[in-house]
All heavy atoms as a GROMACS GRO file, in nm:
protein
  395
    1MET      N    1  -5.397   2.471  -0.835
    1MET     CA    2  -5.371   2.372  -0.938
    1MET      C    3  -5.487   2.364  -1.036
    1MET      O    4  -5.466   2.347  -1.155
    1MET     CB    5  -5.346   2.236  -0.871
    1MET     CG    6  -5.315   2.127  -0.967
    1MET     SD    7  -5.149   2.148  -1.030
    1MET     CE    8  -5.130   1.997  -1.118
    2GLY      N    9  -5.607   2.379  -0.987
    2GLY     CA   10  -5.725   2.370  -1.072
    2GLY      C   11  -5.733   2.481  -1.174
    2GLY      O   12  -5.772   2.459  -1.289
    3LYS      N   13  -5.694   2.602  -1.134
    3LYS     CA   14  -5.697   2.715  -1.227
    3LYS      C   15  -5.596   2.698  -1.338
    3LYS      O   16  -5.624   2.732  -1.454
    3LYS     CB   17  -5.672   2.846  -1.153
    3LYS     CG   18  -5.788   2.891  -1.070
    3LYS     CD   19  -5.766   3.032  -1.019
    3LYS     CE   20  -5.883   3.074  -0.935
    3LYS     NZ   21  -5.970   3.166  -1.003
    4ILE      N   22  -5.482   2.642  -1.306
    4ILE     CA   23  -5.380   2.618  -1.408
    4ILE      C   24  -5.430   2.518  -1.511
    4ILE      O   25  -5.412   2.536  -1.632
    4ILE     CB   26  -5.249   2.569  -1.344
    4ILE    CG1   27  -5.188   2.678  -1.258
    4ILE    CG2   28  -5.150   2.523  -1.450
    4ILE    CD1   29  -5.069   2.635  -1.176
    5LEU      N   30  -5.497   2.413  -1.465
    5LEU     CA   31  -5.552   2.313  -1.557
    5LEU      C   32  -5.657   2.374  -1.648
    5LEU      O   33  -5.662   2.344  -1.768
    5LEU     CB   34  -5.610   2.196  -1.480
    5LEU     CG   35  -5.507   2.106  -1.410
    5LEU    CD1   36  -5.577   2.000  -1.328
    5LEU    CD2   37  -5.414   2.043  -1.510
    6TRP      N   38  -5.742   2.461  -1.593
    6TRP     CA   39  -5.844   2.526  -1.676
    6TRP      C   40  -5.780   2.616  -1.780
    6TRP      O   41  -5.826   2.622  -1.894
    6TRP     CB   42  -5.940   2.606  -1.589
    6TRP     CG   43  -6.044   2.518  -1.527
    6TRP    CD1   44  -6.052   2.480  -1.396
    6TRP    CD2   45  -6.153   2.454  -1.594
    6TRP    NE1   46  -6.159   2.398  -1.378
    6TRP    CE2   47  -6.223   2.380  -1.497
    6TRP    CE3   48  -6.197   2.452  -1.726
    6TRP    CZ2   49  -6.337   2.305  -1.529
    6TRP    CZ3   50  -6.310   2.377  -1.757
    6TRP    CH2   51  -6.378   2.306  -1.660
    7ILE      N   52  -5.673   2.687  -1.743
    7ILE     CA   53  -5.603   2.773  -1.839
    7ILE      C   54  -5.543   2.689  -1.951
    7ILE      O   55  -5.552   2.724  -2.069
    7ILE     CB   56  -5.495   2.857  -1.767
    7ILE    CG1   57  -5.561   2.960  -1.676
    7ILE    CG2   58  -5.403   2.925  -1.868
    7ILE    CD1   59  -5.466   3.032  -1.584
    8ILE      N   60  -5.485   2.576  -1.914
    8ILE     CA   61  -5.427   2.486  -2.014
    8ILE      C   62  -5.536   2.432  -2.107
    8ILE      O   63  -5.518   2.428  -2.229
    8ILE     CB   64  -5.350   2.372  -1.946
    8ILE    CG1   65  -5.224   2.427  -1.878
    8ILE    CG2   66  -5.312   2.264  -2.046
    8ILE    CD1   67  -5.153   2.327  -1.790
    9ILE      N   68  -5.648   2.393  -2.052
    9ILE     CA   69  -5.758   2.340  -2.133
    9ILE      C   70  -5.808   2.445  -2.231
    9ILE      O   71  -5.826   2.417  -2.349
    9ILE     CB   72  -5.872   2.288  -2.042
    9ILE    CG1   73  -5.827   2.162  -1.969
    9ILE    CG2   74  -5.998   2.261  -2.123
    9ILE    CD1   75  -5.922   2.116  -1.861
   10VAL      N   76  -5.829   2.566  -2.184
   10VAL     CA   77  -5.878   2.673  -2.271
   10VAL      C   78  -5.776   2.705  -2.380
   10VAL      O   79  -5.811   2.722  -2.497
   10VAL     CB   80  -5.913   2.798  -2.188
   10VAL    CG1   81  -5.939   2.918  -2.278
   10VAL    CG2   82  -6.033   2.771  -2.099
   11ALA      N   83  -5.647   2.710  -2.343
   11ALA     CA   84  -5.543   2.738  -2.442
   11ALA      C   85  -5.537   2.628  -2.548
   11ALA      O   86  -5.524   2.657  -2.668
   11ALA     CB   87  -5.408   2.754  -2.373
   12LEU      N   88  -5.547   2.504  -2.507
   12LEU     CA   89  -5.542   2.393  -2.602
   12LEU      C   90  -5.661   2.395  -2.697
   12LEU      O   91  -5.647   2.369  -2.817
   12LEU     CB   92  -5.535   2.259  -2.528
   12LEU     CG   93  -5.401   2.229  -2.463
   12LEU    CD1   94  -5.410   2.100  -2.384
   12LEU    CD2   95  -5.292   2.219  -2.567
   13ILE      N   96  -5.778   2.426  -2.645
   13ILE     CA   97  -5.895   2.435  -2.732
   13ILE      C   98  -5.878   2.549  -2.831
   13ILE      O   99  -5.911   2.535  -2.950
   13ILE     CB  100  -6.024   2.451  -2.648
   13ILE    CG1  101  -6.054   2.321  -2.575
   13ILE    CG2  102  -6.142   2.490  -2.736
   13ILE    CD1  103  -6.167   2.330  -2.476
   14ALA      N  104  -5.825   2.661  -2.786
   14ALA     CA  105  -5.802   2.775  -2.876
   14ALA      C  106  -5.701   2.739  -2.985
   14ALA      O  107  -5.723   2.768  -3.103
   14ALA     CB  108  -5.754   2.897  -2.797
   15PHE      N  109  -5.591   2.674  -2.948
   15PHE     CA  110  -5.492   2.633  -3.047
   15PHE      C  111  -5.549   2.529  -3.142
   15PHE      O  112  -5.518   2.528  -3.262
   15PHE     CB  113  -5.366   2.578  -2.979
   15PHE     CG  114  -5.280   2.685  -2.919
   15PHE    CD1  115  -5.231   2.670  -2.790
   15PHE    CD2  116  -5.247   2.798  -2.990
   15PHE    CE1  117  -5.151   2.767  -2.733
   15PHE    CE2  118  -5.167   2.896  -2.934
   15PHE     CZ  119  -5.118   2.881  -2.806
   16TRP      N  120  -5.633   2.439  -3.091
   16TRP     CA  121  -5.694   2.338  -3.176
   16TRP      C  122  -5.786   2.402  -3.279
   16TRP      O  123  -5.782   2.368  -3.396
   16TRP     CB  124  -5.771   2.238  -3.090
   16TRP     CG  125  -5.844   2.137  -3.171
   16TRP    CD1  126  -5.791   2.032  -3.240
   16TRP    CD2  127  -5.985   2.132  -3.194
   16TRP    NE1  128  -5.891   1.962  -3.302
   16TRP    CE2  129  -6.011   2.021  -3.276
   16TRP    CE3  130  -6.092   2.212  -3.151
   16TRP    CZ2  131  -6.139   1.988  -3.317
   16TRP    CZ3  132  -6.220   2.178  -3.191
   16TRP    CH2  133  -6.242   2.068  -3.272
   17LEU      N  134  -5.866   2.498  -3.234
   17LEU     CA  135  -5.955   2.567  -3.328
   17LEU      C  136  -5.874   2.646  -3.431
   17LEU      O  137  -5.909   2.646  -3.549
   17LEU     CB  138  -6.050   2.660  -3.252
   17LEU     CG  139  -6.162   2.591  -3.176
   17LEU    CD1  140  -6.239   2.693  -3.092
   17LEU    CD2  141  -6.255   2.519  -3.271
   18LEU      N  142  -5.768   2.709  -3.388
   18LEU     CA  143  -5.681   2.782  -3.480
   18LEU      C  144  -5.620   2.687  -3.583
   18LEU      O  145  -5.618   2.716  -3.703
   18LEU     CB  146  -5.572   2.855  -3.403
   18LEU     CG  147  -5.476   2.940  -3.485
   18LEU    CD1  148  -5.551   3.061  -3.541
   18LEU    CD2  149  -5.360   2.985  -3.400
   19GLY      N  150  -5.572   2.575  -3.539
   19GLY     CA  151  -5.515   2.476  -3.630
   19GLY      C  152  -5.620   2.415  -3.721
   19GLY      O  153  -5.593   2.384  -3.837
   20PHE      N  154  -5.741   2.399  -3.670
   20PHE     CA  155  -5.849   2.343  -3.750
   20PHE      C  156  -5.888   2.438  -3.863
   20PHE      O  157  -5.910   2.396  -3.976
   20PHE     CB  158  -5.969   2.314  -3.660
   20PHE     CG  159  -6.080   2.240  -3.728
   20PHE    CD1  160  -6.065   2.106  -3.760
   20PHE    CD2  161  -6.199   2.303  -3.759
   20PHE    CE1  162  -6.168   2.036  -3.823
   20PHE    CE2  163  -6.301   2.235  -3.822
   20PHE     CZ  164  -6.285   2.101  -3.853
   21VAL      N  165  -5.893   2.568  -3.831
   21VAL     CA  166  -5.932   2.668  -3.930
   21VAL      C  167  -5.821   2.689  -4.033
   21VAL      O  168  -5.847   2.698  -4.153
   21VAL     CB  169  -5.968   2.801  -3.860
   21VAL    CG1  170  -5.984   2.914  -3.960
   21VAL    CG2  171  -6.094   2.783  -3.778
   22MET      N  172  -5.696   2.693  -3.989
   22MET     CA  173  -5.584   2.724  -4.079
   22MET      C  174  -5.516   2.599  -4.135
   22MET      O  175  -5.417   2.610  -4.204
   22MET     CB  176  -5.482   2.810  -4.007
   22MET     CG  177  -5.535   2.942  -3.963
   22MET     SD  178  -5.405   3.035  -3.887
   22MET     CE  179  -5.454   3.199  -3.932
   23LYS      N  180  -5.567   2.481  -4.102
   23LYS     CA  181  -5.511   2.355  -4.152
   23LYS      C  182  -5.364   2.336  -4.114
   23LYS      O  183  -5.284   2.290  -4.194
   23LYS     CB  184  -5.527   2.344  -4.304
   23LYS     CG  185  -5.666   2.360  -4.354
   23LYS     CD  186  -5.752   2.242  -4.317
   23LYS     CE  187  -5.888   2.260  -4.384
   23LYS     NZ  188  -5.990   2.185  -4.322
   24ILE      N  189  -5.328   2.378  -3.992
   24ILE     CA  190  -5.192   2.357  -3.942
   24ILE      C  191  -5.200   2.282  -3.810
   24ILE      O  192  -5.307   2.262  -3.756
   24ILE     CB  193  -5.115   2.490  -3.922
   24ILE    CG1  194  -5.191   2.582  -3.826
   24ILE    CG2  195  -5.088   2.558  -4.054
   24ILE    CD1  196  -5.114   2.706  -3.788
   25GLY      N  197  -5.087   2.246  -3.757
   25GLY     CA  198  -5.085   2.184  -3.624
   25GLY      C  199  -5.056   2.036  -3.631
   25GLY      O  200  -4.951   1.992  -3.592
   26GLY      N  201  -5.151   1.962  -3.680
   26GLY     CA  202  -5.130   1.818  -3.692
   26GLY      C  203  -5.176   1.741  -3.570
   26GLY      O  204  -5.258   1.787  -3.491
   27GLY      N  205  -5.119   1.624  -3.556
   27GLY     CA  206  -5.161   1.530  -3.453
   27GLY      C  207  -5.128   1.573  -3.312
   27GLY      O  208  -5.197   1.533  -3.218
   28LEU      N  209  -5.024   1.652  -3.293
   28LEU     CA  210  -4.984   1.690  -3.157
   28LEU      C  211  -5.092   1.770  -3.087
   28LEU      O  212  -5.125   1.743  -2.971
   28LEU     CB  213  -4.854   1.771  -3.161
   28LEU     CG  214  -4.803   1.818  -3.025
   28LEU    CD1  215  -4.770   1.698  -2.936
   28LEU    CD2  216  -4.682   1.907  -3.041
   29ILE      N  217  -5.152   1.865  -3.156
   29ILE     CA  218  -5.256   1.946  -3.094
   29ILE      C  219  -5.378   1.860  -3.062
   29ILE      O  220  -5.440   1.876  -2.956
   29ILE     CB  221  -5.294   2.065  -3.186
   29ILE    CG1  222  -5.176   2.163  -3.191
   29ILE    CG2  223  -5.419   2.134  -3.137
   29ILE    CD1  224  -5.196   2.282  -3.279
   30HIS      N  225  -5.411   1.765  -3.149
   30HIS     CA  226  -5.525   1.677  -3.122
   30HIS      C  227  -5.496   1.588  -3.001
   30HIS      O  228  -5.584   1.565  -2.919
   30HIS     CB  229  -5.557   1.593  -3.245
   30HIS     CG  230  -5.605   1.675  -3.360
   30HIS    ND1  231  -5.730   1.733  -3.362
   30HIS    CD2  232  -5.545   1.711  -3.474
   30HIS    CE1  233  -5.744   1.800  -3.474
   30HIS    NE2  234  -5.632   1.789  -3.544
   31LEU      N  235  -5.373   1.541  -2.991
   31LEU     CA  236  -5.335   1.459  -2.875
   31LEU      C  237  -5.345   1.540  -2.746
   31LEU      O  238  -5.399   1.492  -2.646
   31LEU     CB  239  -5.193   1.405  -2.894
   31LEU     CG  240  -5.138   1.322  -2.780
   31LEU    CD1  241  -5.218   1.194  -2.764
   31LEU    CD2  242  -4.993   1.290  -2.804
   32LEU      N  243  -5.295   1.662  -2.748
   32LEU     CA  244  -5.302   1.747  -2.629
   32LEU      C  245  -5.447   1.780  -2.593
   32LEU      O  246  -5.482   1.788  -2.475
   32LEU     CB  247  -5.220   1.874  -2.651
   32LEU     CG  248  -5.070   1.855  -2.660
   32LEU    CD1  249  -5.001   1.986  -2.696
   32LEU    CD2  250  -5.013   1.798  -2.533
   33LEU      N  251  -5.531   1.797  -2.695
   33LEU     CA  252  -5.672   1.824  -2.668
   33LEU      C  253  -5.740   1.704  -2.603
   33LEU      O  254  -5.820   1.720  -2.511
   33LEU     CB  255  -5.743   1.861  -2.798
   33LEU     CG  256  -5.890   1.901  -2.782
   33LEU    CD1  257  -5.900   2.027  -2.700
   33LEU    CD2  258  -5.953   1.921  -2.918
   34VAL      N  259  -5.706   1.585  -2.645
   34VAL     CA  260  -5.761   1.464  -2.583
   34VAL      C  261  -5.716   1.456  -2.437
   34VAL      O  262  -5.796   1.426  -2.348
   34VAL     CB  263  -5.718   1.339  -2.661
   34VAL    CG1  264  -5.748   1.213  -2.584
   34VAL    CG2  265  -5.786   1.337  -2.797
   35ILE      N  266  -5.590   1.486  -2.410
   35ILE     CA  267  -5.540   1.485  -2.272
   35ILE      C  268  -5.613   1.588  -2.188
   35ILE      O  269  -5.654   1.561  -2.074
   35ILE     CB  270  -5.387   1.507  -2.270
   35ILE    CG1  271  -5.316   1.388  -2.333
   35ILE    CG2  272  -5.338   1.532  -2.128
   35ILE    CD1  273  -5.168   1.410  -2.356
   36ALA      N  274  -5.634   1.708  -2.244
   36ALA     CA  275  -5.707   1.812  -2.171
   36ALA      C  276  -5.850   1.769  -2.144
   36ALA      O  277  -5.905   1.795  -2.036
   36ALA     CB  278  -5.706   1.942  -2.251
   37GLY      N  279  -5.913   1.701  -2.240
   37GLY     CA  280  -6.049   1.651  -2.220
   37GLY      C  281  -6.056   1.548  -2.109
   37GLY      O  282  -6.149   1.548  -2.028
   38ILE      N  283  -5.957   1.461  -2.104
   38ILE     CA  284  -5.952   1.360  -1.998
   38ILE      C  285  -5.936   1.426  -1.861
   38ILE      O  286  -6.004   1.390  -1.765
   38ILE     CB  287  -5.838   1.259  -2.025
   38ILE    CG1  288  -5.873   1.174  -2.147
   38ILE    CG2  289  -5.813   1.171  -1.903
   38ILE    CD1  290  -5.759   1.090  -2.198
   39ILE      N  291  -5.849   1.525  -1.852
   39ILE     CA  292  -5.831   1.598  -1.726
   39ILE      C  293  -5.961   1.666  -1.685
   39ILE      O  294  -6.001   1.664  -1.568
   39ILE     CB  295  -5.716   1.700  -1.738
   39ILE    CG1  296  -5.583   1.627  -1.753
   39ILE    CG2  297  -5.713   1.795  -1.619
   39ILE    CD1  298  -5.467   1.718  -1.787
   40PHE      N  299  -6.030   1.726  -1.783
   40PHE     CA  300  -6.157   1.793  -1.755
   40PHE      C  301  -6.260   1.694  -1.700
   40PHE      O  302  -6.327   1.721  -1.600
   40PHE     CB  303  -6.208   1.858  -1.884
   40PHE     CG  304  -6.344   1.919  -1.872
   40PHE    CD1  305  -6.362   2.036  -1.801
   40PHE    CD2  306  -6.454   1.859  -1.931
   40PHE    CE1  307  -6.487   2.093  -1.790
   40PHE    CE2  308  -6.579   1.915  -1.920
   40PHE     CZ  309  -6.596   2.033  -1.850
   41ILE      N  310  -6.271   1.578  -1.762
   41ILE     CA  311  -6.368   1.477  -1.716
   41ILE      C  312  -6.332   1.425  -1.578
   41ILE      O  313  -6.420   1.408  -1.492
   41ILE     CB  314  -6.376   1.363  -1.819
   41ILE    CG1  315  -6.443   1.414  -1.947
   41ILE    CG2  316  -6.454   1.244  -1.763
   41ILE    CD1  317  -6.437   1.318  -2.063
   42VAL      N  318  -6.203   1.404  -1.552
   42VAL     CA  319  -6.161   1.358  -1.420
   42VAL      C  320  -6.197   1.460  -1.314
   42VAL      O  321  -6.245   1.426  -1.205
   42VAL     CB  322  -6.010   1.326  -1.419
   42VAL    CG1  323  -5.957   1.308  -1.278
   42VAL    CG2  324  -5.982   1.201  -1.501
   43GLN      N  325  -6.177   1.588  -1.344
   43GLN     CA  326  -6.212   1.692  -1.247
   43GLN      C  327  -6.362   1.697  -1.223
   43GLN      O  328  -6.407   1.719  -1.111
   43GLN     CB  329  -6.162   1.828  -1.293
   43GLN     CG  330  -6.018   1.851  -1.264
   43GLN     CD  331  -5.984   1.998  -1.262
   43GLN    OE1  332  -6.060   2.081  -1.311
   43GLN    NE2  333  -5.870   2.032  -1.206
   44LEU      N  334  -6.441   1.678  -1.326
   44LEU     CA  335  -6.585   1.677  -1.308
   44LEU      C  336  -6.630   1.558  -1.224
   44LEU      O  337  -6.719   1.572  -1.139
   44LEU     CB  338  -6.656   1.672  -1.444
   44LEU     CG  339  -6.664   1.802  -1.521
   44LEU    CD1  340  -6.734   1.779  -1.654
   44LEU    CD2  341  -6.738   1.908  -1.443
   45LEU      N  342  -6.571   1.443  -1.246
   45LEU     CA  343  -6.610   1.323  -1.173
   45LEU      C  344  -6.567   1.326  -1.027
   45LEU      O  345  -6.639   1.276  -0.940
   45LEU     CB  346  -6.556   1.198  -1.242
   45LEU     CG  347  -6.616   1.166  -1.378
   45LEU    CD1  348  -6.549   1.045  -1.439
   45LEU    CD2  349  -6.765   1.145  -1.367
   46THR      N  350  -6.449   1.382  -1.000
   46THR     CA  351  -6.404   1.388  -0.862
   46THR      C  352  -6.480   1.492  -0.782
   46THR      O  353  -6.494   1.480  -0.661
   46THR     CB  354  -6.253   1.416  -0.853
   46THR    OG1  355  -6.224   1.537  -0.920
   46THR    CG2  356  -6.173   1.302  -0.913
   47GLY      N  357  -6.529   1.595  -0.850
   47GLY     CA  358  -6.612   1.694  -0.785
   47GLY      C  359  -6.537   1.791  -0.696
   47GLY      O  360  -6.597   1.864  -0.619
   48ARG      N  361  -6.405   1.790  -0.702
   48ARG     CA  362  -6.328   1.883  -0.619
   48ARG      C  363  -6.330   2.021  -0.682
   48ARG      O  364  -6.284   2.040  -0.793
   48ARG     CB  365  -6.184   1.835  -0.601
   48ARG     CG  366  -6.176   1.712  -0.514
   48ARG     CD  367  -6.035   1.678  -0.488
   48ARG     NE  368  -5.979   1.623  -0.613
   48ARG     CZ  369  -5.853   1.586  -0.628
   48ARG    NH1  370  -5.770   1.596  -0.529
   48ARG    NH2  371  -5.812   1.536  -0.742
   49ARG      N  372  -6.381   2.116  -0.611
   49ARG     CA  373  -6.387   2.253  -0.659
   49ARG      C  374  -6.306   2.341  -0.565
   49ARG      O  375  -6.331   2.347  -0.446
   49ARG     CB  376  -6.531   2.306  -0.661
   49ARG     CG  377  -6.624   2.222  -0.743
   49ARG     CD  378  -6.636   2.281  -0.879
   49ARG     NE  379  -6.736   2.206  -0.954
   49ARG     CZ  380  -6.722   2.176  -1.081
   49ARG    NH1  381  -6.616   2.213  -1.146
   49ARG    NH2  382  -6.816   2.109  -1.142
   50SER      N  383  -6.207   2.410  -0.619
   50SER     CA  384  -6.129   2.503  -0.537
   50SER      C  385  -6.164   2.645  -0.579
   50SER      O  386  -6.175   2.676  -0.696
   50SER     CB  387  -5.980   2.478  -0.554
   50SER     OG  388  -5.944   2.489  -0.689
   51VAL      N  389  -6.186   2.729  -0.479
   51VAL     CA  390  -6.228   2.868  -0.506
   51VAL      C  391  -6.109   2.958  -0.499
   51VAL      O  392  -6.020   2.946  -0.425
   51VAL     CB  393  -6.336   2.911  -0.406
   51VAL    CG1  394  -6.375   3.054  -0.430
   51VAL    CG2  395  -6.454   2.818  -0.417
   0.00000   0.00000   0.00000
């Protein structure tokens, strides 16, 4: 489950940067990026690491 979340986070950041550079995307990508950031912080705080 952890690897899937990391893949989603990386994909969202890539799409956000693409939208930022090309001036496309809008609020949806920013909202998804915020959700990915929250998931990232929760994983860091819980400290659960799966190998």
